[in-house]
C-alpha positions in Angstrom: 1.2 2.9 10.0 -2.3 4.1 11.0 -2.3 7.8 11.5 -4.3 9.4 14.3 -7.1 11.7 13.4 -5.5 14.8 15.0 -2.1 14.0 13.7 -0.7 13.6 17.2 2.6 12.1 18.2 1.8 8.4 18.2 1.3 5.9 15.4 0.2 2.3 15.6 1.6 -0.6 13.5 -0.8 -3.1 15.1 -3.8 -2.5 17.3 -4.4 -4.9 20.2 -7.8 -4.6 21.9 -6.3 -5.5 25.3 -2.6 -5.4 25.0 -0.4 -7.1 27.6 2.3 -4.5 26.9 3.0 -1.5 24.6 6.3 -1.3 22.9 6.9 2.5 22.3 9.6 3.2 19.8 11.5 6.5 19.1 13.1 7.0 15.6 16.6 8.2 14.9 17.5 11.6 13.5 15.6 12.0 10.2 13.6 8.9 10.9 9.8 8.5 10.8 7.4 6.1 12.4 7.6 3.9 9.3 11.2 3.2 10.3 9.9 0.6 12.7 7.4 -1.1 10.4 9.6 -4.2 10.4 9.1 -4.7 14.1 5.3 -5.4 13.9 5.6 -9.0 12.7 8.3 -9.9 15.2 6.5 -9.0 18.4 5.3 -11.4 21.1 1.6 -12.1 21.0 -0.5 -9.4 22.7 2.3 -6.8 22.4 1.2 -3.6 20.7 3.7 -1.5 18.7 3.4 2.3 19.1 5.9 4.6 17.4 6.5 8.3 17.9 6.0 10.4 14.8 8.0 13.6 15.1 6.8 16.7 13.3 8.1 17.4 9.8 8.0 13.9 8.4 5.5 11.2 7.3 1.9 12.4 7.7 3.2 15.4 9.8 5.4 16.7 6.9 3.8 20.1 6.8 4.3 20.7 10.5 7.4 22.6 11.8 10.0 20.5 13.4 10.5 20.6 17.1 14.2 21.1 18.0 14.0 20.4 21.8 14.3 16.9 23.1 12.5 17.7 26.3 9.5 19.2 24.5 9.3 16.2 22.3 9.3 13.9 25.3 6.7 15.9 27.1 4.4 15.7 24.1 4.8 11.9 23.7 4.4 11.2 27.4 1.2 13.3 27.6 -0.3 11.2 24.8 0.8 7.9 26.3 -1.0 8.8 29.5 -4.3 9.1 27.7 -4.2 5.7 26.0 -7.0 3.3 26.9 -6.9 0.6 28.0 -3.9 1.2 30.1 -1.0 -1.3 29.5 2.6 -1.6 30.8 5.0 0.5 28.7 8.4 -0.6 27.3 10.3 2.3 25.7 12.8 1.7 22.9 14.9 4.6 21.5 17.5 4.4 18.8 20.3 7.0 18.4 18.7 10.4 18.7 15.5 8.6 19.7 17.3 7.2 22.8 17.5 10.7 24.3 13.8 11.3 23.6 12.9 7.9 25.1 15.0 8.7 28.2 13.4 12.0 28.8 10.0 10.4 28.1 10.6 8.0 31.0 11.4 10.9 33.3 8.2 12.7 32.2 6.1 9.5 32.8 7.7 9.0 36.2 6.8 12.6 37.2 3.2 11.6 36.4 3.3 8.5 38.5 3.8 6.0 35.7 6.7 3.5 35.8 7.6 1.8 32.5 8.7 -1.8 32.8 11.9 -1.2 30.8 13.9 1.4 28.9 15.9 0.1 25.9 18.4 2.4 24.3 20.5 1.9 21.3 23.4 3.7 19.6 23.6 6.7 21.9 26.0 8.0 24.5 24.6 8.4 28.0 22.8 11.7 28.8 25.7 13.3 30.6 27.9 12.9 27.5 25.3 13.5 24.9 24.9 16.8 23.1 27.6 19.1 21.7 29.0 19.2 18.2 28.6 21.4 15.2 27.4 18.9 12.5 24.1 20.8 12.2 26.1 23.9 11.1 27.7 22.2 8.0 26.5 23.2 4.6 24.1 20.9 2.7 26.7 19.0 0.8 28.9 18.3 3.9 25.9 17.4 6.0 24.5 15.0 3.4 27.9 13.4 2.9 28.4 12.8 6.7 24.9 11.3 7.1 25.2 9.0 4.1 28.6 7.9 5.4 27.0 6.4 8.5 25.0 4.0 6.3 21.5 5.2 7.3 20.5 6.4 3.8 19.7 4.0 1.0 22.1 4.5 -1.9 19.2 5.2 -4.3 17.8 7.9 -2.0 21.3 9.3 -1.5 21.6 9.8 -5.3 18.2 11.4 -5.7 18.5 15.2 -5.5 14.8 15.7 -4.9 14.6 13.4 -2.0 17.8 14.9 -0.6 16.1 18.3 -0.6 13.2 16.8 1.4 15.3 14.9 3.9 18.0 17.4 4.6 15.9 20.0 6.6 14.5 17.2 8.8 18.0 15.7 9.4 19.4 19.1 10.2 16.6 19.8 12.7 17.0 16.5 14.5 20.8 16.7 14.6 20.5 20.3 15.9 18.2 19.1 18.7 20.6 16.3 19.5 23.7 18.6 19.6 21.9 21.3 21.6 20.6 18.8 24.2 21.5 19.5 27.8 21.1 16.7 30.3 18.9 17.5 33.3 20.6 18.7 36.4 20.4 16.1 39.3 17.7 14.1 37.6 15.8 11.4 39.6 16.9 7.9 39.0 14.8 5.8 36.7 12.7 3.1 38.4 13.0 0.6 35.6 15.7 -1.7 34.1 17.8 -0.3 31.3 19.2 -2.3 28.4 21.8 -0.6 26.2 22.5 -2.0 22.7 25.7 -1.3 20.9 26.3 -2.0 17.2 29.8 -3.3 16.8 31.9 -0.8 14.9 29.5 2.1 15.4 31.5 5.2 14.5 29.3 7.5 16.5 29.4 5.9 19.9 32.3 5.2 22.2 31.6 1.8 23.6 33.6 2.4 26.7 31.2 5.2 27.7 28.0 3.2 27.5 28.5 1.8 31.1 27.4 5.2 32.3 23.9 4.5 31.1 23.7 2.3 34.2 24.0 5.3 36.4 20.6 6.7 35.3 18.6 3.8 36.9 18.0 2.1 40.2 17.1 -1.0 38.3 19.2 -3.6 36.5 21.5 -2.6 33.6 23.3 -4.4 30.8 25.2 -3.5 27.7 24.6 -5.9 24.8 26.7 -5.9 21.6 25.3 -6.7 18.1 26.8 -6.8 14.6 25.6 -4.1 12.2 27.2 -0.8 13.2 25.1 2.2 13.9 21.9 0.9 12.3 22.1 -2.6 13.7 18.5 -2.4 15.0 17.1 -2.9 11.4 18.8 -6.2 10.9 17.9 -9.5 12.5 14.9 -7.8 14.1 13.4 -11.0 15.4 16.5 -11.8 17.4 16.7 -8.3 18.7 13.1 -8.2 19.9 13.3 -11.7 21.4 16.3 -10.5 23.5 14.4 -7.2 24.4 11.4 -9.1 25.8 13.4 -12.0 27.3 13.3 -10.7 30.9 9.9 -9.0 30.7 7.5 -10.8 33.0 4.0 -9.7 32.0 0.8 -11.8 32.4 -0.6 -12.6 29.0 2.6 -11.9 27.1 3.3 -15.0 24.9 6.7 -15.3 23.2 7.1 -15.1 19.5 6.7 -18.5 17.8 9.9 -19.9 16.4 9.5 -21.1 12.9 
């Protein structure tokens, strides 16, 4: 990832002089911009990958975490609006990042910018998001819960020093997620929404995902993939091919099939 000089909210995996589209990704709880490094080589030609870097991790490790989804979204949207040259935006949020992505689309729309698509993964719809007391557990309980979801490499899970680094970040993000309150009478999104569900995901009730369709005036679909809660980090090429399948943008060439 290429950090920005002022350590702002956006990081680039690839820089395209005149991108046909920008894929803007939002990490899960505890995740950093580097979580999406594997996406860079699987993009269509002329697609630029931009990832949100939340405070408290990566090259923003020394910064205090932000525990407010709406504040995070406001900061990301403000930076996206300054990017030159302008390019269509496709937002992709996984788990906790899905809420940040959703709120970012709302913020962009308030500024007159309409993304071409919102892709969310592994998250209940806004009305049913929030709530819970996981962030109140002690360190041992919280670490055990998080590792049980499969998002922590076993070598990292066994490393006491790394655990000490990651736990405060995880707790902050989980707190932000659990304290999230959906907007009251929000405007409908003016873009299509795709909702991905990892089969067997213990954190998401699949039957509730249809409600994501109520946030948009555009088309909506739920798509199932193997891999549980962290399905987005396996078969990445297939995932991105599906994400971009219905995006009609001039100059966007599909990924070559080897």
